[in-house]
C-alpha positions in Angstrom: -4.1 -4.0 -49.6 -4.9 -3.5 -45.9 -5.8 -6.1 -43.8 -7.5 -4.1 -40.1 -10.0 -1.8 -41.1 -10.0 2.0 -39.6 -10.4 3.3 -37.0 -11.3 6.4 -34.5 -8.3 8.1 -32.0 -9.6 6.7 -28.8 -7.8 10.1 -27.0 -11.3 11.3 -25.6 -13.5 13.3 -27.7 -11.8 13.0 -30.7 -13.3 12.2 -33.9 -9.9 12.1 -36.5 -8.5 8.4 -37.3 -6.4 6.5 -35.3 -2.9 5.2 -37.3 -3.6 1.6 -38.9 -1.9 -0.6 -36.2 -2.1 2.7 -33.5 -4.4 3.6 -30.6 -5.2 7.5 -31.7 -4.4 10.2 -34.2 -1.1 11.8 -34.6 -2.2 15.3 -32.6 0.8 16.0 -30.0 -1.4 16.2 -27.0 -3.5 12.3 -27.7 -0.1 10.1 -27.7 0.6 9.1 -25.3 4.0 8.8 -23.3 6.9 6.2 -24.4 8.1 5.0 -20.9 6.5 5.9 -17.3 8.0 6.5 -14.3 9.2 3.3 -11.8 7.6 3.3 -9.4 9.8 5.3 -6.3 11.0 1.8 -4.2 9.1 1.4 -0.3 11.4 1.5 2.2 13.0 -1.2 3.7 11.7 -2.5 7.0 15.2 -1.4 8.2 14.7 1.8 6.8 11.5 2.4 8.4 13.4 1.6 11.9 12.5 -2.1 12.5 16.2 -3.4 13.1 16.9 -6.7 15.4 16.3 -4.7 18.5 12.9 -4.6 17.4 12.3 -8.2 16.0 13.8 -9.4 19.5 11.1 -6.4 21.4 8.2 -8.0 19.1 8.9 -11.7 19.6 9.1 -11.2 23.5 5.9 -9.7 23.3 4.2 -11.7 21.3 5.4 -14.3 23.2 3.6 -12.4 26.9 1.1 -11.8 24.9 0.4 -14.9 22.1 -4.0 -14.2 20.7 -5.0 -10.9 19.2 -6.2 -8.5 21.7 -8.8 -6.8 19.7 -12.1 -8.3 22.1 -13.4 -11.6 21.0 -10.5 -12.6 18.9 -9.7 -15.3 20.0 -7.2 -15.8 16.7 -3.2 -15.9 18.0 -0.8 -13.5 17.6 0.9 -12.5 14.9 2.6 -9.1 14.7 2.9 -5.5 17.1 1.1 -3.1 16.8 2.0 0.7 17.7 -2.2 1.4 19.3 -0.5 5.4 18.7 1.5 4.8 15.1 4.6 5.9 16.3 7.3 3.1 14.6 9.8 5.3 18.0 7.3 4.8 20.9 8.9 1.1 22.0 6.8 1.8 26.0 4.7 -1.3 26.3 1.9 1.1 27.6 2.1 2.0 23.7 2.0 -1.7 22.0 -0.8 -4.3 21.0 -0.1 -7.9 19.4 -2.6 -7.7 16.0 -3.6 -10.6 14.3 -2.9 -10.2 10.5 -6.2 -9.8 10.0 -6.8 -7.0 12.6 -3.4 -5.3 11.9 -4.1 -4.6 8.4 -8.4 -2.7 9.9 -6.1 -0.5 12.1 -3.5 0.5 9.1 -6.4 0.3 6.8 -8.4 2.5 9.3 -5.8 4.6 11.0 -2.2 4.7 10.4 -2.8 5.9 6.4 -3.0 2.4 4.8 -3.9 2.7 1.3 -4.1 6.8 0.7 -6.5 7.1 3.8 -4.7 9.8 6.3 -3.5 9.0 9.7 -6.7 9.7 12.3 -5.5 11.2 16.0 -5.5 8.8 19.0 
């Protein structure tokens, strides 16, 4: 004796009955993949070029610039940002000390964060 009511296939536009305990019918096109591929891991900071020398450079720059360099912001600087987005350009003219909030918004808008395109500077 069945214990559950029959359900329709959850595939878009399909009116067939689903298998008991499943959400889809027998059609191969309606079957979900068994295993989804694992997402590729994000490169480590070292793989991105942020090594011990960069850590020392960043700390020294933030020591000289203790506050966020965005006009009107008085928050303490938390990171050193590359203005042009080129992480290999360590010249002082290309660096700015930012708080986390301004660094995150700049990265999202200009440096390709969250799938956005990089903007030219």
